[in-house]
Wavefront OBJ file of the C-alpha trace (Angstrom):
o trace
v 19.101 -7.716 10.428
v 21.743 -6.731 7.863
v 19.987 -5.484 4.722
v 21.507 -4.442 1.403
v 19.341 -2.146 -0.762
v 20.265 -1.657 -4.410
v 18.964 1.617 -5.825
v 18.497 4.934 -4.015
v 15.483 6.186 -5.955
v 12.120 6.996 -4.391
v 11.409 3.379 -3.376
v 14.958 2.581 -2.237
v 15.289 5.813 -0.270
v 11.868 5.470 1.381
v 12.548 1.818 2.235
v 15.926 2.731 3.762
v 14.184 5.352 5.900
v 11.563 2.867 7.108
v 14.052 0.149 7.967
v 16.819 2.306 9.452
v 14.340 3.661 11.991
v 13.832 0.093 13.196
v 17.475 -0.506 14.129
v 18.406 -2.587 11.100
v 21.920 -2.443 9.641
v 21.248 -0.841 6.235
v 23.683 -0.337 3.356
v 22.514 1.419 0.192
v 24.180 1.071 -3.234
v 23.627 3.543 -6.066
v 25.638 4.995 -8.951
v 24.574 8.527 -7.933
v 26.999 9.607 -5.185
v 25.166 12.904 -4.617
v 21.908 11.085 -3.900
v 23.708 8.786 -1.445
v 25.229 11.747 0.413
v 21.784 13.345 0.644
v 20.317 10.204 2.225
v 23.311 9.609 4.505
v 22.922 13.119 5.921
v 19.358 12.219 6.991
v 19.614 8.533 7.885
v 21.849 6.284 9.945
v 22.882 4.042 7.027
v 25.979 2.951 5.133
v 26.368 3.822 1.455
v 28.506 2.586 -1.437
v 28.676 4.436 -4.754
v 28.890 2.228 -7.827
v 27.121 -0.151 -10.179
v 24.872 -2.403 -8.065
v 25.540 -5.524 -10.144
v 29.345 -5.409 -9.906
v 30.785 -8.117 -7.605
v 33.409 -5.786 -6.111
v 30.761 -3.184 -5.271
v 28.570 -5.797 -3.573
v 31.582 -7.090 -1.652
v 32.494 -3.562 -0.568
v 28.908 -3.118 0.708
v 29.233 -6.230 2.900
v 27.346 -8.777 0.791
v 29.294 -11.648 2.372
v 27.358 -11.420 5.642
v 24.103 -9.831 4.411
v 20.800 -11.398 5.523
v 18.555 -9.794 2.915
v 19.112 -8.114 -0.459
v 16.446 -5.863 -2.005
v 17.073 -4.808 -5.615
v 15.049 -1.719 -6.570
v 17.184 0.063 -9.177
v 15.398 1.553 -12.185
v 16.667 -1.248 -14.447
v 15.110 -4.723 -14.449
v 18.266 -6.087 -16.058
v 20.605 -4.623 -13.429
v 18.318 -5.946 -10.693
v 18.341 -9.442 -12.149
v 22.104 -9.557 -12.718
v 22.745 -8.209 -9.214
v 20.511 -10.905 -7.723
v 22.366 -13.593 -9.687
v 25.756 -12.277 -8.510
v 24.534 -11.981 -4.914
v 23.330 -15.581 -4.918
v 26.255 -17.160 -6.786
v 29.173 -15.331 -5.149
v 27.813 -14.385 -1.732
v 25.021 -16.891 -1.049
v 22.699 -14.204 0.376
v 19.809 -16.214 1.929
v 16.877 -13.994 0.899
v 16.609 -11.921 -2.269
v 13.765 -9.577 -3.269
v 13.644 -7.666 -6.535
v 11.452 -5.125 -8.259
v 10.670 -6.211 -11.828
v 8.632 -3.870 -14.016
v 8.537 -5.431 -17.475
v 5.574 -7.662 -18.228
v 7.816 -9.659 -20.562
v 9.710 -10.924 -17.522
v 6.820 -11.111 -15.060
v 4.793 -13.289 -17.430
v 7.589 -15.883 -17.311
v 7.608 -17.110 -13.703
v 9.776 -20.083 -14.686
v 12.666 -17.606 -14.988
v 12.731 -16.940 -11.266
v 14.121 -19.755 -9.125
v 17.455 -20.591 -7.532
v 18.347 -22.659 -10.604
v 17.727 -19.785 -13.048
v 17.456 -16.200 -11.713
v 17.539 -16.512 -7.899
v 14.786 -14.116 -6.792
v 12.491 -15.426 -4.043
v 10.074 -12.477 -4.096
v 9.098 -10.409 -7.149
v 7.619 -6.948 -6.650
v 5.800 -5.232 -9.538
v 4.901 -1.613 -8.614
v 2.686 -1.192 -11.662
v 0.647 -4.268 -10.756
v 0.362 -3.182 -7.116
v -0.823 0.321 -8.063
v -3.297 -1.093 -10.592
v -4.816 -3.441 -7.991
v -4.975 -0.584 -5.480
v -6.886 1.707 -7.866
v -9.182 -1.117 -8.924
v -10.164 -1.678 -5.257
v -10.967 2.028 -4.877
v -13.184 1.911 -7.968
v -15.014 -1.144 -6.631
v -15.762 0.674 -3.336
v -17.001 4.198 -4.192
v -16.310 6.753 -1.471
v -13.313 4.991 0.082
v -9.849 6.476 0.626
v -8.126 3.115 1.083
v -9.198 -0.517 0.793
v -6.767 -3.097 2.160
v -7.176 -6.878 2.076
v -6.151 -9.307 4.814
v -6.622 -13.059 5.250
v -6.738 -13.550 1.479
v -9.475 -10.950 1.038
v -11.841 -12.289 3.716
v -11.152 -9.292 5.989
v -10.858 -5.701 4.807
v -9.550 -2.537 6.408
v -11.256 0.484 4.877
v -10.617 4.200 5.285
v -13.464 6.645 4.664
v -14.025 10.303 5.406
v -17.075 10.867 7.629
v -19.391 13.537 6.197
v -22.410 15.486 7.359
v -25.533 13.400 6.916
v -23.968 10.094 7.917
v -26.203 8.410 10.562
v -23.315 7.987 13.006
v -21.740 11.428 12.561
v -22.182 13.409 15.776
v -22.856 10.230 17.787
v -20.787 7.852 19.897
v -19.177 4.803 18.310
v -21.020 2.446 20.665
v -24.236 3.295 18.807
v -22.845 1.525 15.729
v -23.889 -1.861 17.119
v -27.384 -0.542 17.883
v -27.755 0.687 14.293
v -26.478 -2.574 12.821
v -27.085 -5.462 15.248
v -26.302 -8.068 12.592
v -23.048 -6.516 11.386
v -19.849 -6.891 13.408
v -17.085 -4.328 12.894
v -14.339 -2.530 14.773
v -13.114 1.033 14.281
v -9.339 0.604 14.384
v -8.328 4.270 14.309
v -9.583 7.773 13.699
v -7.487 10.601 12.289
v -8.855 14.053 13.078
v -7.016 17.056 11.634
v -4.008 14.763 11.030
v -3.827 13.577 14.652
v -4.677 10.013 15.619
v -7.414 9.298 18.162
v -7.585 5.987 19.993
v -11.258 5.061 19.492
v -13.438 3.976 22.423
v -17.164 3.388 22.710
v -17.590 6.984 23.880
v -15.689 8.538 20.954
v -17.946 10.876 18.949
v -17.492 10.806 15.174
v -17.081 14.262 13.642
v -17.563 15.300 10.023
v -14.173 15.294 8.329
v -12.788 12.441 10.435
v -10.753 9.860 8.534
v -12.114 6.626 9.959
v -10.359 3.264 9.559
v -12.677 0.343 10.239
v -12.220 -3.381 9.830
v -14.875 -5.955 8.975
v -15.586 -9.083 6.967
v -15.555 -8.166 3.267
v -19.351 -8.551 2.925
v -19.984 -6.087 5.783
v -17.995 -3.172 4.326
v -20.862 -1.415 2.541
v -23.291 -1.399 5.527
v -20.616 0.103 7.792
v -19.728 2.761 5.220
v -23.386 3.786 5.059
v -23.221 4.742 8.755
v -20.362 7.188 8.164
v -21.372 8.813 4.889
v -24.039 8.728 2.265
v -23.128 5.891 -0.108
v -21.848 6.969 -3.498
v -23.518 5.485 -6.542
v -21.495 2.767 -8.284
v -18.998 4.174 -10.752
v -19.692 3.647 -14.454
v -17.536 6.042 -16.474
v -13.771 6.166 -15.945
v -11.305 8.442 -17.747
v -7.573 7.684 -17.585
v -4.883 10.254 -18.361
v -1.658 8.576 -19.439
v -1.160 5.416 -21.467
v 2.047 4.213 -19.836
v 2.432 0.906 -18.033
v 0.012 1.766 -15.217
v -2.572 3.408 -17.468
v -2.538 0.429 -19.829
v -2.748 -2.119 -16.999
v -5.649 -0.301 -15.345
v -7.601 0.080 -18.569
v -7.066 -3.596 -19.377
v -8.167 -4.622 -15.858
v -11.400 -2.607 -15.781
v -12.554 -2.172 -19.387
v -15.016 -5.072 -19.144
v -16.728 -3.550 -16.090
v -16.755 0.197 -16.831
v -16.990 2.615 -19.757
v -13.309 3.574 -20.100
v -11.652 6.373 -22.062
v -7.864 6.778 -22.100
v -6.007 9.946 -23.160
v -2.431 9.609 -24.440
v -0.264 12.389 -25.870
v 2.075 10.231 -27.977
v 0.405 9.258 -31.266
v 2.443 6.082 -31.829
v 1.634 4.934 -28.309
v -2.064 5.636 -29.008
v -1.979 3.269 -31.968
v -0.292 0.624 -29.846
v -2.842 1.047 -27.043
v -5.778 0.770 -29.441
v -4.432 -2.613 -30.559
v -3.836 -3.868 -26.998
v -7.195 -2.795 -25.544
v -10.529 -4.288 -26.603
v -13.225 -2.006 -25.197
v -11.363 1.160 -24.148
v -11.732 4.310 -26.270
v -8.197 5.652 -26.849
v -7.947 9.409 -27.429
v -4.926 11.264 -28.806
v -4.256 14.549 -27.039
v -3.360 16.275 -23.794
v -5.267 15.573 -20.577
v -4.866 19.293 -19.758
v -6.741 20.347 -22.918
v -10.073 21.695 -21.671
v -11.590 21.523 -25.186
v -10.779 17.809 -25.410
v -12.144 17.116 -21.932
v -15.353 19.007 -22.643
v -15.754 17.306 -26.022
v -15.479 13.929 -24.247
v -18.163 14.918 -21.658
v -15.879 15.234 -18.635
v -18.918 16.339 -16.609
v -20.309 12.795 -16.916
v -17.098 11.085 -15.773
v -17.361 9.368 -12.387
v -13.607 9.023 -11.787
v -10.732 10.777 -13.545
v -7.412 8.947 -12.999
v -4.242 10.941 -13.764
v -1.533 8.297 -14.217
v 1.243 9.849 -16.302
v 4.861 9.796 -15.085
v 4.839 13.581 -14.522
v 3.590 14.760 -11.105
v 2.916 18.336 -12.200
v 1.008 17.193 -15.298
v -1.070 14.811 -13.165
v -1.912 17.525 -10.630
v -2.869 20.122 -13.246
v -4.950 17.656 -15.287
v -6.756 16.497 -12.124
v -7.543 20.038 -10.993
v -8.853 20.905 -14.464
v -10.960 17.739 -14.674
v -12.504 18.443 -11.264
v -13.281 22.052 -12.190
v -14.943 20.881 -15.404
v -17.231 18.483 -13.563
v -15.527 15.134 -12.952
v -17.094 13.557 -9.868
v -13.870 12.177 -8.333
v -10.198 12.485 -9.216
v -7.401 10.038 -8.365
v -3.893 11.377 -8.927
v -0.614 9.451 -9.085
v 2.178 11.420 -7.374
v 5.735 10.151 -6.956
v 7.035 13.122 -4.944
v 5.893 12.434 -1.343
v 6.035 16.155 -0.506
v 3.242 16.792 -3.015
v 0.921 14.099 -1.620
v 0.217 15.919 1.649
v -0.197 19.227 -0.193
v -2.901 18.142 -2.615
v -4.973 15.341 -1.043
v -8.252 16.327 0.545
v -8.821 19.474 -1.508
v -10.015 19.307 -5.087
v -7.957 16.151 -5.535
v -9.866 13.399 -3.758
v -7.147 10.737 -3.563
v -3.409 11.210 -4.126
v -1.594 7.912 -4.641
v 2.077 7.415 -3.827
v 3.387 4.400 -5.797
v 6.414 4.064 -3.545
v 4.259 3.846 -0.410
v 2.093 1.165 -2.031
v 5.256 -0.723 -3.022
v 6.833 -0.284 0.425
v 3.914 -2.087 2.082
v 4.443 -5.119 -0.120
v 8.199 -5.098 0.565
v 7.729 -4.800 4.322
v 5.658 -7.998 4.352
v 8.846 -9.866 3.509
v 11.161 -7.841 5.749
v 9.301 -7.789 9.046
v 10.456 -10.201 11.715
v 8.195 -12.932 13.024
v 5.340 -14.699 11.299
v 4.029 -11.804 9.185
v 1.482 -12.535 6.458
v 0.675 -8.991 5.373
v 1.858 -5.405 5.828
v 0.204 -2.261 4.481
v 1.767 1.181 4.751
v -0.854 3.795 5.697
v -1.126 7.538 6.026
v 1.854 8.193 3.717
v 4.007 5.813 5.737
v 3.234 7.168 9.215
v 1.055 4.189 10.191
v 0.933 0.491 9.370
v -1.534 -2.365 9.357
v -0.086 -5.823 9.937
v -1.357 -9.380 9.800
v 0.628 -11.576 12.213
v 0.172 -15.218 13.088
v -0.037 -16.025 16.806
v 2.139 -19.048 17.650
v 2.857 -21.093 20.758
v 0.724 -21.490 23.867
v -0.025 -19.594 27.076
v 3.453 -20.436 28.451
v 5.552 -19.483 25.437
v 3.505 -16.595 24.001
v 2.584 -13.183 25.415
v -0.709 -13.148 23.481
v -1.975 -16.735 23.080
v -4.565 -17.655 25.693
v -5.148 -14.037 26.723
v -8.187 -11.812 26.400
v -7.505 -8.827 24.148
v -8.155 -6.318 26.939
v -5.430 -8.012 29.032
v -2.719 -7.912 26.362
v -0.124 -5.212 26.995
v -0.361 -3.558 23.584
v 2.102 -0.772 22.716
v 0.833 2.803 22.550
v -1.489 3.481 19.613
v -1.841 -0.190 18.636
v -5.304 -1.686 18.075
v -6.235 -5.293 17.328
v -8.992 -5.057 14.742
v -9.907 -8.586 13.731
v -8.821 -12.215 13.774
v -9.002 -14.879 11.082
v -9.508 -18.185 12.902
v -9.574 -20.989 10.347
v -12.369 -19.920 7.987
v -14.086 -17.720 10.569
v -13.766 -13.927 10.853
v -13.706 -12.816 14.517
v -13.961 -9.079 15.192
v -11.607 -8.234 18.054
v -13.802 -7.127 20.954
v -12.258 -6.856 24.413
v -13.391 -10.302 25.645
v -12.032 -12.262 22.657
v -9.236 -14.695 23.574
v -6.316 -15.124 21.150
v -5.705 -18.741 20.101
v -2.659 -20.371 18.545
v -2.543 -20.039 14.723
v -4.929 -17.048 14.745
v -4.173 -14.499 12.039
v -4.320 -11.231 13.997
v -4.812 -7.920 12.146
v -3.374 -4.940 14.000
v -3.451 -1.220 13.293
v -0.335 0.718 14.382
v -0.876 4.494 14.338
v 2.833 5.195 14.864
v 5.195 2.857 13.015
v 7.906 3.434 15.655
v 6.064 0.824 17.721
v 6.151 -1.896 15.042
v 9.242 -3.434 16.673
v 7.347 -3.696 19.956
v 4.466 -5.462 18.195
v 6.888 -7.941 16.627
v 8.412 -8.690 20.029
v 4.963 -9.120 21.554
v 4.126 -11.832 19.006
v 7.493 -13.574 19.159
v 7.526 -17.052 20.678
v 9.618 -17.835 23.763
v 11.972 -20.803 24.091
v 9.231 -22.797 25.847
v 7.620 -23.318 22.443
v 10.592 -25.341 21.257
l 1 2 3 4 5 6 7 8 9 10 11 12 13 14 15 16 17 18 19 20 21 22 23 24 25 26 27 28 29 30 31 32 33 34 35 36 37 38 39 40 41 42 43 44 45 46 47 48 49 50 51 52 53 54 55 56 57 58 59 60 61 62 63 64 65 66 67 68 69 70 71 72 73 74 75 76 77 78 79 80 81 82 83 84 85 86 87 88 89 90 91 92 93 94 95 96 97 98 99 100 101 102 103 104 105 106 107 108 109 110 111 112 113 114 115 116 117 118 119 120 121 122 123 124 125 126 127 128 129 130 131 132 133 134 135 136 137 138 139 140 141 142 143 144 145 146 147 148 149 150 151 152 153 154 155 156 157 158 159 160 161 162 163 164 165 166 167 168 169 170 171 172 173 174 175 176 177 178 179 180 181 182 183 184 185 186 187 188 189 190 191 192 193 194 195 196 197 198 199 200 201 202 203 204 205 206 207 208 209 210 211 212 213 214 215 216 217 218 219 220 221 222 223 224 225 226 227 228 229 230 231 232 233 234 235 236 237 238 239 240 241 242 243 244 245 246 247 248 249 250 251 252 253 254 255 256 257 258 259 260 261 262 263 264 265 266 267 268 269 270 271 272 273 274 275 276 277 278 279 280 281 282 283 284 285 286 287 288 289 290 291 292 293 294 295 296 297 298 299 300 301 302 303 304 305 306 307 308 309 310 311 312 313 314 315 316 317 318 319 320 321 322 323 324 325 326 327 328 329 330 331 332 333 334 335 336 337 338 339 340 341 342 343 344 345 346 347 348 349 350 351 352 353 354 355 356 357 358 359 360 361 362 363 364 365 366 367 368 369 370 371 372 373 374 375 376 377 378 379 380 381 382 383 384 385 386 387 388 389 390 391 392 393 394 395 396 397 398 399 400 401 402 403 404 405 406 407 408 409 410 411 412 413 414 415 416 417 418 419 420 421 422 423 424 425 426 427 428 429 430 431 432 433 434 435 436 437 438 439 440 441 442 443 444 445 446 447 448 449 450 451 452 453 454 455 456 457
């Protein structure tokens, strides 16, 4: 597939890395020539330096025979103009754009082929807000990912001493919970993936990914760790777009306090939020945190646009007694350094955004893609098509499907029924199949496995 990416920032660069590893023809446009040279030294991609919305720059990048354009510059306006030019002059068949401003997003009538030709809108702030909200709704989780319109969930938790299943084989899970059906899709132990079997023994510290119907998540979690009490008090550091969105989304369900350094922004936030207490000051001010009873805070969310400020505020909050800290970090090198220590969860907005973008880029009938483990792994929801003659999966038992290395089928959505993928389950046409891929290099093989042969037509 020939793909044109506009913008070589964190999202554009990470997306180019993902897609170039999968043998796509990638060209990246950015005004920063130094950034393009840096990426070209690492990746097998083409680059064009210039303004992404200029027709001659798009032509130079090969827009005339491009299959997909993804606009992820830092400017909504440049993205929108570039999409209009790409559609009008080059008739690019599929166009995806990142749009940040709520003023635009709240006007969906703007985005159609007759107005601004963007087929898929991506809002990083909205994606990150939804991600954090899911973590708050499921205390103790590291990731919560929805499939089949929320009917199936893939959840990551860290197994701890005291969990009933810790130190025991996975096959005992069914004995403990005979009325709950689940599948452990993967285990990461000291950063190495383990293909789980019935004989696999869960160890304290294991990062366990399990899949189940949404109403079975809590019982399964209780087998791996002592359940955390529901969160009540949330403190947010940073009143930018993400901080405001999160406070607005959760203020009716939790006691929320928001700290913002800019006084004018504080006044604006106090007018926009109904039940959130807005505080003027620095989130790294220990006197302010103590005065606001940081020791009673269940979750401290550091969501400013400064990685170092987020890290320092989170470490201070944890030292002063905050129960959990969630830290927004845009530099991927920092994420691996800080997560798992005093910082409980480090969020990478570009990785969250990448998952949403990949849903629309993957070949085949893909309904959902989530990027996991800082981009090293993926979870996909694919639709099985065809019949036993035209498909390599339809009509076959799961244990007889030649799955690529490190790939696990976790669950199936069959109509309105959730089917956990045990070895004797047979794949049927139109099943939504949720797979866990521990090494994203094998995603191409999964796509080929689910492709339909000519016999289907």
